[in-house]
N, C-alpha and C positions, 0 to 999 in steps of 0.2 A: 504494500500500500504506500502510495506516495504521500509525503508530508510537505506542507507549505509553510515556510517560516520567514519572518523578517528578523534581522539581527542588527546590532549596533556596536560601536565604540572601541578603543584602545591601545596602541604602542607607538614607538618611534619608527617610522619607515626609513629605508635606506636612502642615501643621497641620490642613487639612480632614479628612484621614484620621484624625488623632489625635483630633479632636473626635468623629468618627463612631464610632471604635473604642473610645473610652474609655481609661482608664489600664491596664486589665487586658488581657493577651494573649488574643486569641480562640482558641477551640479548634476542632479538626476539620479538614476538608479543603474544597477547592474544585476541582471537576472542570471542566476547560476543554477544549472542542473548538475547535481553532484551525487556520485555514488560513494563518496567517502562518508562513513557513518561514525566518525570518532568525535566524542563529545569535546575533546581537547581542541578541535578545529574551530570552535566558537571564537577563540582568541584571534585566529587569523582574520575572520570576517569582521569582528569588532574593531580590530586595529586598523584595518583598511578603511572602514567607515569613518572612524575618528580622524584619521589623517587627511582624507580627501573630501569628506562631506557627501560622498556617494553612498546612497542607501543600498544595502545588499538584500536582494530578495532571492530566497533559495528554495528550490524544489529538490527533494531527496528521493532516491529510489535506487534499485539495482541498475547497473549500467545498461543491461539489455533492455530493461523497461524504458529507461530514459532515451535510448537510441530509437526505440520503436515509437516513442511519443514524438520525438523530433521529426521522424519521417512522416508521421501522420499529420503533424501540424504544418509541415511544409514551409512555404514562405511566410506564413502567419505565425510561426513559432516565436514566442517571446524570449527564447533562450539567447543569452549573450555569450555564455561560457559553458562548456561541458567539462566536467572533471571525472576521471575514472581512476581506479586503483590498480590498473595494470596496463601494460603496453598492448596486449592483445585486443582489448576492447576499445581503446582509443584508435587503434588501427581499423577496427570494424567501422567506427564512426567516420573515419577519414575516407575509407573505401566507399561508404554510402553517400559521400558528397555532403556531409553534414558540417564540415569544418572549413573555415576560410584561411587562406594563406595570410601570414602576418609578418611584416617587416619591422623589426625592433632591434636597434643596436644594443640596447640593454640586455635583451634576452640572448642575442647571438654572441655577445661578449661573455655573459655570465654562465650560460648553460652549455656544457660540452656538446660537441657535434653529435656524438653517438647517443645522447639523451634527448635529441629533438629531431623533428621532421625536417627534411632537407629544404622544404618550401615554407617552413614555419606554420604548418597546419596543427601541430601540437608540440608541447614542450614538457619534458619531465621535470618535476619540481622536488621530488624526494625519491630516495632509492631504498630498496630492501634487497639484501642478498639472500638467495635460497641456498642454505648450506646444510652440512651434515652434522647432526647431533648424535651423541652416543653415550651409553652407560659405561662410565669409567670402571665400574666393578666387573663388568662382563666382557668388555672389548679392550684387549691390550693393544691391538694394532688396528685402529680405525681406518676406514677407507680414506685415501687422500685425494681421490678424484671421483667425479660422478660415475665414470665408467667402472670404477672398482666396486660400486654398489652391486654390480651384477656378478661379481666373483663368487663362485660356488662356496667359498669358505665362509661366506656370510649367510648361508642358507638358514632360513627360519628365524632371522634376526631383524629384518627390515620392515618398518612401517611407513606407509605413505598415505596421502589423500587419494581420493577417487581419480581415475583417469580423465574424467570430464571436468575436473577442477581447472580453472584457467591457469593457475600457477604450475600445475603439472603439465599442462599443454605447452606452456611457454618454455619450460625447461626442456622438454623433448624437442620442441621446435628449434631450440638453440643447438641441441646435439645433432639434429638432422642437418642443420646448416654447416656445422663444423666437420662432421664425420661422414655424412651421406646417409642415405636411406637404409642401406643394408646393415651397416654397423649400428644404426639407431634401432632397427628392428631387433637385432640380436641383443642389444642392451635392454630393451623392453622385456624380452623373453626371460633374460637372466634376472632382472629386477623382480619380475612376477614370481619366478621360481624361488626367490630368496625371502618372500614375504613371511612375516611372523603371524600375520592375520590378514584377512581381506581388508581393503582400504575402508576407512571410516573416519568421520569427524573432520575438524579443522586443524590448523597448525598447532594450536595449543594442545589439542588432543594427542598429537604425535609426541609432544613433550611429556604429557601425563603418562603416556604409554611407557616411556622410558623409566619414569619414576616408579610406576606400578610393577614393572618387570615384564609387562606384556610384550614390549619391544626392547631391543638392545641398540638399534640404530634407527634414526628417523630423519626425514627431510622437513625443514620448516624455514620460514622467512625469519631473518634476524630480529625483526622488531617484536615478535612474539616472545622471544627469549629475553631480550633486553627489558621488556615490560615486566617480566617476572622477576628480574633483578632489581628493578626500581620500586615495585610495589607488590602487594600480596596478590598472587594469582592462585586460586584454589587448585590443589593437586600438583603444583609445580614449585612454587617459591620455597616452601618449607624444606625440601630436600634438593634444592637446585644445585648444590655442590656436587651431587652425584653425576651431573650431566657435563660432558666435555663437548667441544665443538671443533670442527675443521672447516676452514674456508677452502673449498676444493680447487684443484687444478692450478695451484699457485706456481707451479713450475712450467705451466703451459699457458692456456688462453685466459685463465683467471676465473673467478667465481661468477656464476650466472646472477645477473641483477635484473630486477623488475622495477617499475616506477609507478608513482602516482603522476598522472599527466593531465594536462588541460589544454584546450584549444578554443579559439573564438568561433562561435557558431556561424555557419554560412549566411544566415539571414538575420544576424544580430541587429536588433533595433538600436543598440547603444554600443557600437564598435569601439569608440574612443574609450569609453569607460571599461570595456572588456580588456582592451590593451593595457590600461592602467592597472587593472587587477592582476593580470598575468605578470606584469613587470614588478608589482608589489610582491608576488609570490617568490620572485627571484632576489628580493632584497635580503640583506644580512639578517634583519630582525625576523622576517618570516622564515627564512631557512633555519635559523637557530631554533625556532619554535617547532618546526617539523621534527627536529631531533629531540628537543626537550619535552614536547607535548605528546608525541606519538612514537618516540624511540626509533625514528628512521634516520637514515644517512642523508644529509643534505645533497642536493644535486650540484650546488655551486661549490667548486673546490676551495678548500681553505677555511670554510666556515666551521666554527667551534662545535664540537660534538658534546652532547650531554654526557654526564658521568657514566650512566648505564651503557650507552652506546660505545663510549670510549673503552669500556672494559672488554669489549669484543675484540679489540685490536685492529691494527691496520691490515689491509688486504689488497690484492690485485684484482680488479674487476674486469670481467669480460667486456671488451669494447665493441662487441658485435652490434651493428646498427639495429635498433630495437624493432624496426618495421619487419625484420626477418621473423620475429616471433609471431607476428600476425600472418605473414605470408605462408609460413609452414604449419600454421595451426590446424588446418584441415587434414594434412597428411599425418600430423602427430596423432590425431584422434583415430585415424584409420589404422595406424600401427598399434596403438593400444588395443583397439577392438580386435584386430587380427590375432593378438596374443591372448585374448580372453581376459585382458586386464579390466577389472571392475571399476 
């Protein structure tokens, strides 16, 4: 069910935004369709509104629902900005013609090329790495690469989410791009053979599975673990010292990353305000809050990490252009299905 909210007020925006906005307060509204559902994001919206005087009107829902809604609304859509929590779905929106190209020196300077669309149709504003977690009591030699998860020595130990989950699709899409379909297919078969149980639950459930002993190895996005370091997460935080982690493929292509991304709607009624909002998301203050508020890695290099995220350590990220995650998404599902991966 979609919700409709208005939000207001609060923080110091970066100099980049000040230059873009000028000295006078902007007028009007910016209508945001967002599939981010984190309560901590309220700060992002209220800070933007306080700095610019632009009222944020937000419609929330699942990304596929919002994309379908924008398609149905057509040129009459009130959406100025679409926000998704993964590269695969922002790619779907771009492919559907729902996003407009945006030229912005601020965004092109601050957001690395591999985290944005070549024509400016979307930009990544926060990152999460999908890494390997393991039970330190049961696994003396954890897998160091994604490929190693399919090694028979880990038979009966690995827990994952369902193959239809967008994070699982994106990970396999990256493997298809790097290694080709045949090797990707073999990896899927090996991963399925190594399962500790059939896929179920979200990322936090994979971590809970390690604590409970149901799993010895799991795949999850970094921010779920960092959140459990920062505050109480039932079934994880109390015994979190039992869990070790590996940023995979550090001697090769780097760890797979996904993004929260946003783009200006193709029929945005307030395109200038939409541009200001996206530039705000790339400001130092907003980037710090992505890390402090939701335990994500900032997209802008050099921005200070929160204490919990910093504990995860530095890592080499896969620089694969993220549109490849969308382009290979369909094939990824076919390979999972062919292996009987649930």
